[in-house]
N, C-alpha and C positions, 0 to 999 in steps of 0.2 A: 579524765574527769567524768565523761559520760558513763563509763563502766562503773566507776565508783558510785555515781548517783543512781544508776539503774539498780545495782544490787543492794544498795542501802535502802532504796524504796521497797524492794521485796522483803528485806529484813523487817521493815516496819510492819508489813502485812502479816508476817509470821508472829511478830510481837503482839499483834491484836488478839492472839489466843493465849497470852501469858497472864500471870497474876498481876495485872496492872489495871488501871481504870481506863482501858481502851476498849472500844466496842466495835463490832462489825455488824453490817446490815445486809440483808439479802438484796440482790440486784433489783432495781426498779427502773424499768424502761421509760424513757421520755415518751415514747409511743406505746404506753401501757395498753391503750385501747386496741392496739393491733396484736396483743398477746393475751387473749381472753382467759386462757386456762391458768395463767399466772396471777390473775386477779381473783377469780372465783370459779371453783369447779362446777357450780350450778350453771355456768354459761356454756358448758359443753353441749353442742347441738343447737345453740340459740342462733338468732339472726335469720336472714332471709333465705339462706341456701340450705340444701339438704346435707352438704358436707363442705369443708374448707381446709386448705393447707396454708399455714401461716409461718413465715420466717422473719426473724428480727436479728439484726447485728448492730452492736453498739461498740464503738471504739473510743477509749478514753486515754489521754496522754497528758503529761505535764510539760514536756519540752521537746523540741525537735531533736532527733537522734536517740530518743528513748523509746524502747519497744512499748506499744500501747497495751493496755488491759482490754481484751476483747471479750465481750459477752455475746453469745450466740444462742438463739432459741429456735426450735422447730416444733410445730404442733400440727396434729391432725385431729379433727373432731367432726361429729355429724349426728344426724338423727338415725339411730339404729333400728328402732321399731316404732311404728305409728299405730295408734288404736284404730281398729277397723271401723269405718264409718265416721271417724272423727280424727282428722289429721292434726288437730290442735293439741291432742294429748299424745305424748311420745316419750320414749326412752332415748337418751343420748349417751355418747361416750367419746373418749378421746385419749390421746397419748401426747405428752409434752416433754421435750428434752431441753435442758438448759446447761450451758457450759461457760465458765469463766476461764480464760487463758491469758497468762501474762509472762513477762520476762523471757520471751522467745521460747515458751513452752516449759520453762522450769517450774511454773506454778500452773496447776490445772484443777479446777473444781467442777464436777459434773453431777447432774441429777436427772432422774427419769421418773416421770409422774404418770400414773394410770388413773383415769377418772371415769365415773359413771354418773349420769344425771337423769332426772325425771321431771317433765313439765306437765302440769295439770291446769286445764282451763277452769276458771271460777265462774264462767257464764257461757252461754251457748255460742256467742260470737267471739270468744277468746279475747274480749277487751281487757279483762282482768285475768292474769295468770300467775302461777306460783311454780318456781323451779327449785329443786334441791339437788345437791351434788355431793358425792363423797369420793375419796381417792386415797392412793398410797404412793409413797415416794421412796426412792432409793438414791442415796447421795454418796459420792466419793470425793476425796481431796488428795491430790498427788503433788508432792514437792520433790523435784529432782535435785538433790543436794550436790550432785556432781557438777552441776552447772552454776552453782552459787560461789561467790567469792566473798570471804570475810576478812576482817582486819588482820587476822593471823597470817594471811597470805600476802600482805602488803609489805613491800620492801622498797629500797631506793631505786630498784630497777623496774618497779611496777608490781603487778600481781603475779605471783608464782603459784600456778594451780597444782604444782607437784607437792607443795607443802600441805599438811593436814589443816582442816578448818578448825579443829579443836571444839567442834560443836557436837560432841558425842551424845548429848542428851536429846537432840532433835530426832524425831521419827515421823513417819507419815501418819496422817490422821486416819483413824479407822472408819470404814464405811458404816452407814447406819440406815435404818428404815424409819419412816415417820408416816403420819396420817394427815389428811386434810378434809375439810367439809365446808359447805357454803349454802346459802339460800338467797334467792332473788325474787322480788315482786315486779311484775311487768304490767303496765297500762298501755294498751296499743290500739290505735284507730287507723283509718285509712290515711290520715294526714299527719299523725304525730305518734311518738313513742316515748315512754318514760320507764326507766329501770332503776331500781335501788336494791342493793344487796350487801350482805355481810358474810365474810368468810374467815376461816382460820387455817393456818398451815403449821405443821410440826407441833401438834398438840402435846406430844410427849417430849420433854426436854432431852436433848441428845448431846453426847459428848463430842466435842470437836476441838481437840488440842494436839499441837505438835510436840508437846512436852509430856505426854502420857499423864496429864493432870486430870483426875476424875471429877474435879470440881468445876472444870471449864465446860459449860453446857450452852448449847444454842437454845435461846428462848423461843417460845411460840411467836408466830407473826399473825396479826389480824389485819384484814383489809375491809374498808368501807368504800363501796363504789356506787356511783350514780351517773346516769346520763339521760339527756333529753334531746330529741330531734324532731323537727317539724318543717313543713313547707312554709317559706315566706312568700313565695310566688310559684308560678309554674316552672320557673327556671332556676330558683334559688332555694337551697336547703340550709337550714341552721342546725348545727350540732354543738352540743356542749357536754362536758363530762368532768368528773371529779374522782380522784383516788386519794384516800387517806390511809396511811400505813402506820400501824402501831407495833413496835417490836422492842421489848424491854423498855428502856428509858428513851429510845429513839423514836420520835414521831415525826412524820413528814407528810406533805400533801402536794398534789399537782392538780391544777384546775385550768380550764381554758375553753375556747370556742373555736369552731371551724365553720366556714361557709363553703358549701358545695355549689358550683356553677354548672348547671346541666347544659351540655353543649349540643345535644341532638334530641330527637324524639323517639329513639329506639326503646324497646322494652327493657333492655339492659343498656342504659345511656352512658355516654362518655361524660365524666364529671371531673372538673378541675377543682381541687380542694386547697384552700388556703386557711391557715389558722394560727393561733398564738396561745401558748400555755405558759403558766407561771408555776415554778417550783419553789416550795418553801426554802428560804435562805437567800432569795434574791436572784433567781435564775429565770431568764426569759427563754422560751423555746418556740421559735417560729417553725411552721410546718408547711410543706408544699407536697401535694399528692395528686395522683391522676388515676382514675378508674376507667378502664376500657373493657367493655363486655364483662367477662368473669375474672379479670385480672386487675389488681390495684396495688400501687406502690406509693411509698411516702418517704420523705427526707426531713430530718430535723437536725438542728445544730444548737447546742446549749450555749447561751450567752450569759456569763456571770456579770452582774451589774457591779460597777465600781464600789457602790455602797453596801454590797452583799456581805453577810456575816459568814459566808462559806470559808472554812479554814483552808480549803484548797482552791483559792480564788483563781489560780492560774490553770486549773484543770480544764481541758478542752474535751468536748464530747460531740461525736457525730454518730447519727443513727439512721439506719435504712430498714424499711420493712417491705415485704412483698407477700401478697396472698392470692390464692387461686381458689375459687369456689365453684360449685356445681352451677350449671346453666339454668336449672329449674329454680324458680324463685317462689316465695310464698305470696299470699295476697297482700301482705303488708310490705310493699316494695318501696321503701324510702331510701334513696341513695345515701350511703353513710360510710366513712372510712372503716368503721369497726363492726359493721353488720353483714 
């Protein structure tokens, strides 16, 4: 029964590319703030450090014994060039890799993003700043049909993989290129920081069909992001952020707050982070994180509320993030999980 359930679920994923009123959406991390290049390319090189490496892994599963759908991201970004005599003006850049893998590797979707950004101070003290970013994306989707089992292989003795699947019309999705761009406004002082931005991914509609159907196109995706952080006391930092995603007729948002408890007086302090986010549809996302010197990690677990209108109410999601940044910090050194 587990095999039947597992492969039936993958078949539903494939059907999302067919001529039905089913829709697919790009992955959205619960810890989206720990994946800046997936939010807005203008964030490349932003934050307190000269460079950073960030990794996220999200596991989603419906029931025990079923292989999870794993989403993994890895990014590297930083400040590539600073204006002589004014470090507040800089060129940034980065690379971002994202992969979805499910059904023990039978389904795999990968993308590679290259981005460039520029930050310009709007005043002498860089209290007001403006960043723009552009980038290019290369995406592939691979389906190993030899690992799939369909109803034609079902017999009284179970699944017989020696029989043909009779799914001759299925093929692998062709890879494609796309573009992305974004803009961010920043207001920053010694004790607080506010960012607001808008970005677009995959401006050019791209074909993504397992049936060679030219009418099946991936729509553009648009993100609206905002965050605010400030000191509440010498030992307590308040962080909040919002992500609103618009993709075709699917709109979703995540918003929440985090409190960072500073545990020592070092220049790069140890910070214990605890937070709570809410995702549209009735999902609560508690967060626990720890920052130590130039390393920070975080854990979240999605909790679907009983009254949620989520069609996959039994879906369970666990997510882990880890980032490493340069030891050199900017003058605006406010401890935060996503800076």
